Steps between C-alpha positions, in 0.01 A plus 500: 500500500739707710858573395667233714262225392550594134878490552478156664267354238726618219806355676333159524407482131217750445122470490479433127717193536317386814157525339614261228518211747228307684699270728844443649648157575788478747703207630623563854601377842347663809656427838563682829411512866126558460453159338693329778292684761183380330621141484547500120875557442527356147146539369599763238851382427425415136196669346383646171260792534271637231348839584238683298612860459166677475288294739591361841554133423799274566565138401780322690654165410680333792740296291610248763151451649284400200247774562401851399288779641296775338462819705240772467410729791171316560614139456795262486477168318761228548531214250738220416695552178269237349200725571358329810341747743685495832343795680294811436478786751271798456588830672851373580604819680245426772688182593782714648272656762604413854845378400816595685844540344578141605183342356596230247379543143335245273533488121225757444648747747833474318336539160307808608796679657749434223249571223377837624861599568641389165218659302595835650874442457479380139272781383649802681556781415257466206235386748500845660358654183187280509156647584443570868866534604610825665865608511698771678874571492660521846822678604826346370660209685872422524620140506788298352679818394211615280206736523175312441162654417216340702152463352216436744235285334146452629339186361128491415283272711437262209871410474642249747855567622699509823332819618331802344786753545846403373811696404725426201845660486656569159868561431660764275445267202127472577518135598342368818751470784281420799133435570370574849181364654332327789316170460141498623461122512817479713367742758671804348848345479743733322676433172776669300526336160830574322495450122831428324667328204282647227476325165327598181227254401333597172546868572379489862756548778449240772693465829603135524606514866288620789589495868242590763582609856309653793555867579528710816311812608729716283415290190853356498573140410542240774749263336405192702278314437478480123125455461474406133750438218371496141734385225362511145677298231284558194221738392286516188219737406209398279 
């Protein structure tokens, strides 16, 4: 583990604390322009997400829709809250092939995109210490009156995320400030994910507000449109 990653992990609660948990459960609202573009403006307005911390698996309860989905990289299963099978899709990533930015999404498309994104968000920076990840500190970055330390992270092929190379920027306190990536299933659309409003949940520091914007060729935020807004109200680790 390089120096910056160690600093970030310690600032978010430390590996010893992290290893003591198996899952995280978070209540949240996810809105923003991407969902309107895809014809699903309120689909994630009231959800509870359970993410496994040491394997890529996410269970989402859509509280106002009487259904839930279970995501793994190779399959998504949708059921009613009474357990009735609604849909099962193997190799869900393949269903994005041939889509344009304006292509509407169905329930499984939504479940895939939000699940692979949230699994990364809810497990970083601890995720970057897992087997197969490669990290490299980049030159300092100045934004919001601070100097941030960027960490380029290369994901292993067996982990599903937005794209294989992403950059996380950490502030002077070691906490994540911004997360930079492109999104393969959106044709390489850009994303700057700003993490704010940290709270301590059982010794783990979690940003409860995230705002995601596109960026320009200089990696600077484009303030309009707001692509995604994530507001977390409660978190518990088990």
